[in-house]
C-alpha positions in Angstrom: 0.0 0.3 0.1 1.2 3.5 -1.0 1.7 5.7 2.3 1.0 8.8 0.4 -2.4 7.6 -0.1 -3.2 6.9 3.6 -5.5 9.2 5.3 -3.9 11.8 7.6 -3.9 10.9 11.3 -3.9 12.8 14.3 -6.1 15.2 16.5 -5.3 18.0 13.8 -6.7 15.9 10.9 -8.8 18.2 8.5 -7.9 21.3 10.3 -7.2 23.0 7.3 -10.8 22.2 5.8 -12.2 23.5 9.3 -10.3 26.6 9.4 -11.1 27.7 6.2 -15.1 27.4 6.8 -15.0 28.6 10.3 -12.7 31.7 9.3 -14.6 32.3 6.7 -18.1 32.5 8.3 -17.0 34.2 11.2 -15.2 36.8 8.9 -18.2 37.6 7.0 -20.3 37.4 10.0 -18.2 39.8 11.8 -18.0 42.4 9.0 -22.0 42.5 9.3 -22.1 43.1 12.9 -23.5 46.4 14.5 -20.5 49.0 14.6 -20.1 51.5 17.3 -19.0 54.7 16.6 -19.1 57.3 13.9 -20.7 55.8 11.0 -18.7 58.1 8.6 -15.8 55.6 9.1 -17.0 52.3 7.8 -13.7 50.7 6.8 -11.9 50.8 10.1 -14.6 49.3 12.5 -15.7 46.9 9.7 -11.9 45.7 9.2 -11.3 45.6 12.9 -14.5 43.4 13.3 -13.8 41.0 10.1 -10.6 40.5 11.6 -11.7 39.8 15.0 -14.3 37.3 13.3 -11.4 35.5 11.4 -9.3 35.3 14.7 -12.3 33.9 16.6 -13.3 31.4 13.6 -9.6 29.9 13.7 -9.9 29.4 17.6 -13.3 27.6 17.4 -11.8 25.8 14.3 -9.2 24.5 16.3 -11.3 23.2 19.3 -13.6 21.8 16.8 -11.1 19.8 15.2 -9.5 18.4 18.5 -13.1 17.7 19.8 -14.3 16.2 16.3 -11.1 13.9 16.2 -11.6 12.9 19.8 -15.1 12.3 20.4 -16.4 11.8 16.9 -14.1 9.9 15.0 -16.8 8.0 13.2 -17.7 11.7 11.4 -21.7 11.6 12.3 -23.2 14.6 10.8 -25.7 15.0 13.6 -22.9 14.9 16.5 -20.7 17.1 14.3 -23.3 19.7 14.2 -24.3 19.5 17.7 -20.5 19.4 18.3 -20.3 22.8 16.4 -23.2 24.6 18.0 -21.9 23.7 21.5 -18.2 24.7 20.8 -19.6 28.0 19.2 -21.9 28.5 22.3 -18.9 27.9 24.7 -16.3 30.2 22.9 -18.8 32.8 22.4 -19.6 32.8 26.4 -15.8 32.4 27.4 -15.2 35.7 25.2 -18.0 37.7 26.8 -16.7 36.3 30.2 -12.9 37.2 29.3 -14.1 40.9 28.0 -16.2 41.4 31.0 -19.7 41.4 29.5 -20.9 38.5 32.0 
């Protein structure tokens, strides 16, 4: 058997795929969120929120990849969606707690 055709193993398996989607989704959502401050300066707040969304998405992707490869090795779709929603909620609550909003 050719070793180049063997699937990637380990806890970071498929991280590139997940980071692309989580990063893209949260970059778009971050740029569309409500902006505080002067409305005549659109680019700066939107760019900051898009970059924060990208960073948030990449951290969520890393956590999701680790949990997915540890708990859901059989890749059941329902379990994957439940994990994705739970990880988003936990990460959002952790961010709000760290920012002092909770």
